[in-house]
MMTF fields as JSON, N, C-alpha, C and O atoms, coordinates in Angstrom:
{
  "mmtfVersion": "1.0.0",
  "mmtfProducer": "UNKNOWN",
  "numBonds": 323,
  "numAtoms": 324,
  "numGroups": 81,
  "numChains": 1,
  "numModels": 1,
  "chainsPerModel": [1],
  "groupsPerChain": [81],
  "chainIdList": ["A"],
  "bondAtomList": [4, 2, 8, 6, 12, 10, 16, 14, 20, 18, 24, 22, 28, 26, 32, 30, 36, 34, 40, 38, 44, 42, 48, 46, 52, 50, 56, 54, 60, 58, 64, 62, 68, 66, 72, 70, 76, 74, 80, 78, 84, 82, 88, 86, 92, 90, 96, 94, 100, 98, 104, 102, 108, 106, 112, 110, 116, 114, 120, 118, 124, 122, 128, 126, 132, 130, 136, 134, 140, 138, 144, 142, 148, 146, 152, 150, 156, 154, 160, 158, 164, 162, 168, 166, 172, 170, 176, 174, 180, 178, 184, 182, 188, 186, 192, 190, 196, 194, 200, 198, 204, 202, 208, 206, 212, 210, 216, 214, 220, 218, 224, 222, 228, 226, 232, 230, 236, 234, 240, 238, 244, 242, 248, 246, 252, 250, 256, 254, 260, 258, 264, 262, 268, 266, 272, 270, 276, 274, 280, 278, 284, 282, 288, 286, 292, 290, 296, 294, 300, 298, 304, 302, 308, 306, 312, 310, 316, 314, 320, 318],
  "bondOrderList": [1, 1, 1, 1, 1, 1, 1, 1, 1, 1, 1, 1, 1, 1, 1, 1, 1, 1, 1, 1, 1, 1, 1, 1, 1, 1, 1, 1, 1, 1, 1, 1, 1, 1, 1, 1, 1, 1, 1, 1, 1, 1, 1, 1, 1, 1, 1, 1, 1, 1, 1, 1, 1, 1, 1, 1, 1, 1, 1, 1, 1, 1, 1, 1, 1, 1, 1, 1, 1, 1, 1, 1, 1, 1, 1, 1, 1, 1, 1, 1],
  "groupList": [{"groupName": "MET", "atomNameList": ["N", "CA", "C", "O"], "elementList": ["N", "C", "C", "O"], "formalChargeList": [0, 0, 0, 0], "bondAtomList": [1, 0, 2, 1, 3, 2], "bondOrderList": [1, 1, 2], "singleLetterCode": "M", "chemCompType": "L-PEPTIDE LINKING"}, {"groupName": "LEU", "atomNameList": ["N", "CA", "C", "O"], "elementList": ["N", "C", "C", "O"], "formalChargeList": [0, 0, 0, 0], "bondAtomList": [1, 0, 2, 1, 3, 2], "bondOrderList": [1, 1, 2], "singleLetterCode": "L", "chemCompType": "L-PEPTIDE LINKING"}, {"groupName": "ALA", "atomNameList": ["N", "CA", "C", "O"], "elementList": ["N", "C", "C", "O"], "formalChargeList": [0, 0, 0, 0], "bondAtomList": [1, 0, 2, 1, 3, 2], "bondOrderList": [1, 1, 2], "singleLetterCode": "A", "chemCompType": "L-PEPTIDE LINKING"}, {"groupName": "ILE", "atomNameList": ["N", "CA", "C", "O"], "elementList": ["N", "C", "C", "O"], "formalChargeList": [0, 0, 0, 0], "bondAtomList": [1, 0, 2, 1, 3, 2], "bondOrderList": [1, 1, 2], "singleLetterCode": "I", "chemCompType": "L-PEPTIDE LINKING"}, {"groupName": "ASN", "atomNameList": ["N", "CA", "C", "O"], "elementList": ["N", "C", "C", "O"], "formalChargeList": [0, 0, 0, 0], "bondAtomList": [1, 0, 2, 1, 3, 2], "bondOrderList": [1, 1, 2], "singleLetterCode": "N", "chemCompType": "L-PEPTIDE LINKING"}, {"groupName": "GLU", "atomNameList": ["N", "CA", "C", "O"], "elementList": ["N", "C", "C", "O"], "formalChargeList": [0, 0, 0, 0], "bondAtomList": [1, 0, 2, 1, 3, 2], "bondOrderList": [1, 1, 2], "singleLetterCode": "E", "chemCompType": "L-PEPTIDE LINKING"}, {"groupName": "ASP", "atomNameList": ["N", "CA", "C", "O"], "elementList": ["N", "C", "C", "O"], "formalChargeList": [0, 0, 0, 0], "bondAtomList": [1, 0, 2, 1, 3, 2], "bondOrderList": [1, 1, 2], "singleLetterCode": "D", "chemCompType": "L-PEPTIDE LINKING"}, {"groupName": "ARG", "atomNameList": ["N", "CA", "C", "O"], "elementList": ["N", "C", "C", "O"], "formalChargeList": [0, 0, 0, 0], "bondAtomList": [1, 0, 2, 1, 3, 2], "bondOrderList": [1, 1, 2], "singleLetterCode": "R", "chemCompType": "L-PEPTIDE LINKING"}, {"groupName": "GLY", "atomNameList": ["N", "CA", "C", "O"], "elementList": ["N", "C", "C", "O"], "formalChargeList": [0, 0, 0, 0], "bondAtomList": [1, 0, 2, 1, 3, 2], "bondOrderList": [1, 1, 2], "singleLetterCode": "G", "chemCompType": "PEPTIDE LINKING"}, {"groupName": "PHE", "atomNameList": ["N", "CA", "C", "O"], "elementList": ["N", "C", "C", "O"], "formalChargeList": [0, 0, 0, 0], "bondAtomList": [1, 0, 2, 1, 3, 2], "bondOrderList": [1, 1, 2], "singleLetterCode": "F", "chemCompType": "L-PEPTIDE LINKING"}, {"groupName": "TYR", "atomNameList": ["N", "CA", "C", "O"], "elementList": ["N", "C", "C", "O"], "formalChargeList": [0, 0, 0, 0], "bondAtomList": [1, 0, 2, 1, 3, 2], "bondOrderList": [1, 1, 2], "singleLetterCode": "Y", "chemCompType": "L-PEPTIDE LINKING"}, {"groupName": "THR", "atomNameList": ["N", "CA", "C", "O"], "elementList": ["N", "C", "C", "O"], "formalChargeList": [0, 0, 0, 0], "bondAtomList": [1, 0, 2, 1, 3, 2], "bondOrderList": [1, 1, 2], "singleLetterCode": "T", "chemCompType": "L-PEPTIDE LINKING"}, {"groupName": "PRO", "atomNameList": ["N", "CA", "C", "O"], "elementList": ["N", "C", "C", "O"], "formalChargeList": [0, 0, 0, 0], "bondAtomList": [1, 0, 2, 1, 3, 2], "bondOrderList": [1, 1, 2], "singleLetterCode": "P", "chemCompType": "L-PEPTIDE LINKING"}, {"groupName": "HIS", "atomNameList": ["N", "CA", "C", "O"], "elementList": ["N", "C", "C", "O"], "formalChargeList": [0, 0, 0, 0], "bondAtomList": [1, 0, 2, 1, 3, 2], "bondOrderList": [1, 1, 2], "singleLetterCode": "H", "chemCompType": "L-PEPTIDE LINKING"}, {"groupName": "CYS", "atomNameList": ["N", "CA", "C", "O"], "elementList": ["N", "C", "C", "O"], "formalChargeList": [0, 0, 0, 0], "bondAtomList": [1, 0, 2, 1, 3, 2], "bondOrderList": [1, 1, 2], "singleLetterCode": "C", "chemCompType": "L-PEPTIDE LINKING"}, {"groupName": "VAL", "atomNameList": ["N", "CA", "C", "O"], "elementList": ["N", "C", "C", "O"], "formalChargeList": [0, 0, 0, 0], "bondAtomList": [1, 0, 2, 1, 3, 2], "bondOrderList": [1, 1, 2], "singleLetterCode": "V", "chemCompType": "L-PEPTIDE LINKING"}, {"groupName": "GLN", "atomNameList": ["N", "CA", "C", "O"], "elementList": ["N", "C", "C", "O"], "formalChargeList": [0, 0, 0, 0], "bondAtomList": [1, 0, 2, 1, 3, 2], "bondOrderList": [1, 1, 2], "singleLetterCode": "Q", "chemCompType": "L-PEPTIDE LINKING"}, {"groupName": "SER", "atomNameList": ["N", "CA", "C", "O"], "elementList": ["N", "C", "C", "O"], "formalChargeList": [0, 0, 0, 0], "bondAtomList": [1, 0, 2, 1, 3, 2], "bondOrderList": [1, 1, 2], "singleLetterCode": "S", "chemCompType": "L-PEPTIDE LINKING"}],
  "groupTypeList": [0, 1, 2, 3, 4, 5, 6, 6, 7, 2, 8, 9, 2, 10, 8, 11, 1, 12, 8, 13, 12, 5, 14, 8, 5, 5, 2, 9, 1, 15, 7, 7, 6, 8, 0, 8, 16, 15, 10, 9, 5, 15, 7, 2, 9, 17, 7, 12, 8, 17, 1, 3, 2, 7, 3, 2, 8, 12, 15, 8, 7, 1, 2, 16, 6, 15, 0, 11, 7, 7, 10, 1, 8, 2, 0, 7, 17, 1, 17, 7, 2],
  "groupIdList": [1, 2, 3, 4, 5, 6, 7, 8, 9, 10, 11, 12, 13, 14, 15, 16, 17, 18, 19, 20, 21, 22, 23, 24, 25, 26, 27, 28, 29, 30, 31, 32, 33, 34, 35, 36, 37, 38, 39, 40, 41, 42, 43, 44, 45, 46, 47, 48, 49, 50, 51, 52, 53, 54, 55, 56, 57, 58, 59, 60, 61, 62, 63, 64, 65, 66, 67, 68, 69, 70, 71, 72, 73, 74, 75, 76, 77, 78, 79, 80, 81],
  "secStructList": [7, 3, 3, 3, 3, 7, 1, 1, 3, 3, 3, 3, 3, 3, 3, 7, 7, 6, 6, 7, 1, 3, 3, 3, 3, 3, 3, 3, 3, 3, 3, 3, 7, 6, 6, 7, 7, 3, 3, 3, 3, 3, 3, 3, 3, 3, 3, 3, 7, 1, 2, 2, 2, 2, 2, 2, 6, 2, 2, 2, 2, 2, 2, 2, 2, 2, 2, 2, 2, 2, 2, 2, 2, 2, 2, 2, 2, 2, 2, 2, 7],
  "xCoordList": [3.678, 2.802, 3.765, 4.842, 4.104, 5.045, 4.181, 3.231, 4.525, 3.986, 5.126, 6.344, 4.035, 5.054, 4.412, 3.208, 5.403, 5.166, 6.388, 7.45, 5.691, 6.676, 6.183, 5.449, 6.69, 6.43, 5.081, 4.183, 4.864, 3.798, 2.884, 1.754, 3.411, 2.655, 2.812, 3.85, 1.537, 1.332, 0.261, -0.935, 0.948, -0.382, 0.524, 1.538, -0.001, 0.584, -0.299, -1.212, 1.111, 0.573, 0.713, 1.624, 0.119, 0.283, -0.12, -0.624, 0.26, -0.008, -0.654, -0.769, -0.938, -1.941, -1.001, 0.224, -1.782, -1.062, -0.901, -1.767, -0.078, -0.343, -1.769, -2.322, -2.157, -3.401, -4.616, -5.615, -4.3, -5.519, -5.4, -4.478, -7.095, -7.619, -7.018, -7.148, -6.34, -6.337, -4.713, -4.272, -3.86, -1.974, -2.04, -2.212, -1.844, -1.747, -1.301, -0.926, -1.314, -0.803, -1.808, -2.509, -1.906, -2.519, -2.055, -1.628, -2.079, -1.677, -2.909, -3.998, -2.429, -3.49, -2.741, -2.27, -2.751, -1.752, -2.516, -3.175, -2.324, -2.772, -1.588, -0.478, -1.903, -0.481, -1.14, -2.328, -0.252, -0.622, 0.414, 1.522, -0.103, 1.0, 1.161, 0.601, 1.991, 2.754, 1.731, 2.054, 0.371, -0.459, -1.778, -2.833, -0.846, -2.103, -3.212, -4.209, -3.1, -4.352, -4.226, -3.317, -5.099, -5.01, -5.664, -6.65, -4.946, -5.246, -5.344, -4.599, -6.218, -6.201, -5.789, -5.934, -5.283, -4.802, -4.994, -4.612, -5.925, -5.802, -4.867, -5.15, -3.764, -2.774, -3.143, -2.914, -3.736, -3.582, -3.447, -3.854, -3.022, -2.87, -3.006, -2.543, -3.655, -3.482, -3.828, -4.367, -3.547, -3.893, -4.577, -4.432, -5.259, -5.973, -4.506, -3.542, -4.959, -4.047, -4.346, -3.579, -5.602, -6.054, -7.375, -8.181, -7.399, -8.297, -9.817, -10.456, -10.15, -11.887, -11.451, -12.386, -10.545, -10.402, -10.015, -10.467, -9.441, -9.999, -11.098, -11.382, -11.924, -13.02, -13.694, -14.225, -13.924, -14.752, -14.646, -15.601, -13.198, -13.119, -13.822, -13.479, -14.823, -15.116, -15.924, -15.968, -16.761, -17.45, -16.113, -16.53, -15.217, -14.275, -13.597, -13.872, -13.043, -12.924, -14.296, -14.119, -15.252, -16.81, -16.344, -16.322, -16.198, -15.93, -15.143, -15.279, -13.825, -12.669, -13.19, -12.803, -13.869, -14.229, -15.103, -14.889, -16.282, -17.176, -16.194, -16.346, -15.219, -14.463, -13.636, -13.497, -13.205, -12.733, -13.302, -12.78, -14.711, -15.627, -16.083, -16.548, -15.868, -16.299, -15.142, -15.484, -14.035, -12.848, -12.662, -12.215, -13.01, -13.637, -14.369, -13.963, -15.449, -16.679, -16.521, -17.347, -15.627, -15.26, -14.071, -14.047, -13.347, -12.463, -13.303, -13.004, -14.089, -14.98, -15.928, -16.029, -16.659, -17.179, -16.287, -16.559, -14.978, -13.972, -13.693, -13.696, -13.501, -12.866, -13.799, -13.489, -15.188, -16.049, -16.515, -16.937, -16.305, -16.305, -15.467, -15.485],
  "yCoordList": [17.297, 16.626, 16.411, 16.5, 16.19, 15.75, 15.1, 15.663, 14.027, 12.87, 12.861, 13.023, 12.589, 12.496, 11.167, 10.912, 10.382, 9.263, 8.725, 8.11, 9.255, 8.981, 7.906, 6.969, 8.154, 6.839, 7.621, 6.815, 8.792, 9.756, 10.578, 10.952, 10.826, 11.207, 10.874, 10.529, 11.027, 10.957, 11.7, 11.947, 11.909, 12.916, 13.477, 12.972, 14.401, 14.289, 16.219, 16.665, 16.967, 18.451, 18.818, 18.203, 19.794, 19.57, 21.699, 22.49, 21.928, 22.994, 23.187, 22.297, 24.48, 24.65, 24.591, 24.611, 24.499, 24.327, 25.603, 26.46, 25.796, 27.02, 27.357, 26.567, 28.693, 28.316, 28.437, 29.154, 27.684, 27.944, 29.264, 30.045, 29.23, 30.675, 30.973, 32.193, 30.544, 30.6, 30.086, 29.246, 31.045, 30.146, 29.978, 30.859, 28.476, 28.334, 27.06, 26.355, 26.678, 25.153, 24.704, 25.552, 23.287, 22.707, 21.335, 20.456, 21.099, 20.253, 19.551, 20.056, 17.826, 17.263, 16.093, 15.081, 16.54, 15.596, 15.109, 15.888, 13.714, 12.734, 12.59, 12.198, 12.918, 12.597, 11.919, 11.746, 11.693, 10.618, 11.403, 11.713, 11.784, 12.544, 11.496, 10.406, 11.846, 10.64, 10.154, 9.253, 10.515, 9.817, 8.874, 8.383, 8.966, 8.065, 8.657, 8.061, 10.223, 10.817, 11.316, 12.053, 10.879, 11.326, 12.344, 12.644, 13.15, 14.876, 14.736, 14.098, 15.362, 15.791, 17.155, 17.906, 17.677, 18.917, 18.882, 18.071, 20.47, 20.94, 22.425, 23.37, 22.277, 24.034, 24.047, 23.095, 25.192, 25.85, 27.255, 28.067, 27.732, 29.183, 29.426, 28.738, 30.428, 30.783, 32.507, 33.176, 33.03, 34.164, 34.006, 33.22, 35.217, 35.057, 35.184, 35.948, 33.995, 33.603, 34.238, 33.996, 35.092, 35.744, 36.551, 36.447, 37.556, 38.538, 38.15, 38.922, 37.28, 36.751, 36.027, 36.269, 35.462, 35.228, 36.689, 36.71, 37.64, 38.775, 39.473, 40.176, 39.521, 39.918, 38.881, 39.632, 38.12, 37.173, 37.385, 37.317, 37.705, 38.083, 37.317, 36.15, 37.86, 37.107, 36.063, 35.356, 35.516, 34.804, 33.252, 32.096, 33.429, 32.583, 32.515, 31.413, 33.113, 32.783, 31.854, 30.645, 32.256, 31.54, 29.636, 28.533, 29.801, 28.503, 27.868, 26.664, 28.422, 27.427, 27.042, 26.022, 27.808, 27.507, 26.276, 25.266, 26.418, 24.951, 23.698, 22.708, 23.761, 22.972, 22.561, 21.381, 23.539, 22.855, 22.212, 21.194, 22.689, 21.94, 20.496, 19.568, 20.521, 19.35, 18.35, 17.188, 18.627, 17.538, 17.231, 16.148, 18.205, 17.829, 16.817, 15.673, 17.077, 16.461, 15.269, 14.438, 14.749, 13.673, 12.8, 11.569, 13.404, 12.525, 12.645, 11.701, 13.069, 12.846, 11.435, 10.63, 11.062, 10.057, 8.895, 7.792, 9.416, 8.08, 8.046, 6.875, 8.703, 8.172, 7.5, 6.835, 7.777, 7.142, 5.429, 4.607, 5.264, 4.164, 3.094, 1.962],
  "zCoordList": [-88.15, -87.41, -86.132, -86.721, -84.793, -84.13, -83.102, -82.558, -82.9, -82.091, -80.532, -80.444, -79.45, -77.802, -77.547, -77.543, -77.34, -76.83, -75.453, -75.555, -74.264, -73.293, -72.294, -72.61, -70.998, -70.02, -69.132, -68.888, -68.716, -68.199, -69.301, -68.99, -70.544, -71.705, -73.077, -73.641, -73.615, -74.76, -75.98, -75.826, -76.983, -77.853, -79.094, -79.575, -79.376, -81.183, -80.839, -80.144, -82.228, -82.427, -83.447, -84.001, -84.251, -85.583, -85.966, -85.17, -87.13, -87.086, -88.89, -89.734, -89.0, -90.158, -91.297, -91.172, -92.655, -93.807, -94.491, -94.319, -95.11, -96.055, -96.992, -97.756, -96.705, -97.435, -96.332, -96.402, -95.48, -94.373, -93.787, -93.553, -93.578, -92.998, -91.957, -91.86, -90.978, -89.918, -90.09, -90.874, -88.891, -89.012, -87.505, -86.663, -87.305, -85.585, -85.398, -86.335, -84.159, -84.045, -82.959, -82.408, -82.61, -81.971, -81.197, -81.945, -80.059, -79.137, -78.71, -78.436, -78.693, -77.743, -77.065, -77.586, -75.587, -74.909, -73.506, -72.817, -73.195, -72.224, -71.289, -71.646, -70.145, -69.281, -67.811, -67.539, -67.206, -65.923, -65.023, -65.463, -63.421, -62.892, -62.052, -62.167, -61.133, -59.658, -58.95, -58.175, -58.965, -58.129, -58.885, -58.483, -60.554, -61.299, -61.604, -62.01, -61.384, -61.884, -63.562, -63.942, -64.305, -65.943, -65.999, -65.327, -67.117, -67.381, -69.346, -70.088, -69.602, -71.055, -71.288, -70.323, -72.401, -71.991, -74.039, -74.882, -74.148, -75.528, -75.31, -74.574, -76.146, -76.102, -77.569, -78.315, -77.952, -78.802, -79.28, -78.449, -80.308, -80.666, -81.879, -82.789, -81.995, -83.672, -84.041, -83.159, -85.13, -85.309, -87.333, -88.269, -87.076, -88.487, -89.773, -89.802, -90.754, -91.465, -93.073, -94.004, -93.22, -94.006, -93.791, -92.867, -95.1, -95.007, -94.464, -93.75, -94.751, -94.993, -93.03, -92.268, -92.515, -91.05, -90.284, -89.139, -90.581, -89.875, -90.029, -89.059, -91.07, -91.055, -90.25, -89.432, -90.022, -89.302, -87.921, -87.146, -87.531, -86.038, -85.057, -84.867, -84.369, -83.274, -83.531, -82.524, -84.637, -85.295, -85.559, -85.486, -85.73, -86.073, -84.43, -83.955, -83.746, -82.367, -81.921, -81.773, -81.772, -81.688, -82.665, -82.119, -83.414, -83.813, -83.577, -83.799, -82.957, -82.584, -80.802, -80.231, -80.321, -79.071, -79.178, -78.508, -80.208, -80.223, -80.394, -79.678, -81.325, -81.781, -80.216, -79.896, -79.462, -78.313, -77.523, -77.067, -77.085, -76.352, -76.94, -76.278, -78.184, -78.907, -78.509, -78.289, -78.415, -78.152, -76.751, -76.374, -75.947, -74.37, -74.553, -74.347, -74.931, -74.537, -75.3, -74.923, -76.433, -76.739, -75.964, -75.992, -75.449, -73.914, -73.092, -72.36, -72.676, -71.44, -71.833, -70.907, -73.189, -73.393, -73.224, -72.749, -73.78, -74.072, -72.649, -72.27, -71.896, -70.414, -69.52, -68.531, -70.04, -69.317, -69.668, -68.854, -70.972, -71.422, -70.839, -71.324]
}
């Protein structure tokens, strides 16, 4: 896991562990630009790490999309609080 804590950017990133069905990394960053606007970024990449993940194909991709939408929804809720 990698933590980022800078004046205009904070967040963390992590990679999957051996044995996980997918092989990849995700990063969650909150940054502020020069005008004071705040942005939330999710960066992710993956590839199948097992036969089951390869067979799942589009279903696995759909599951990842659902999780990304949940991350963004949680951040929207937090930003309104």
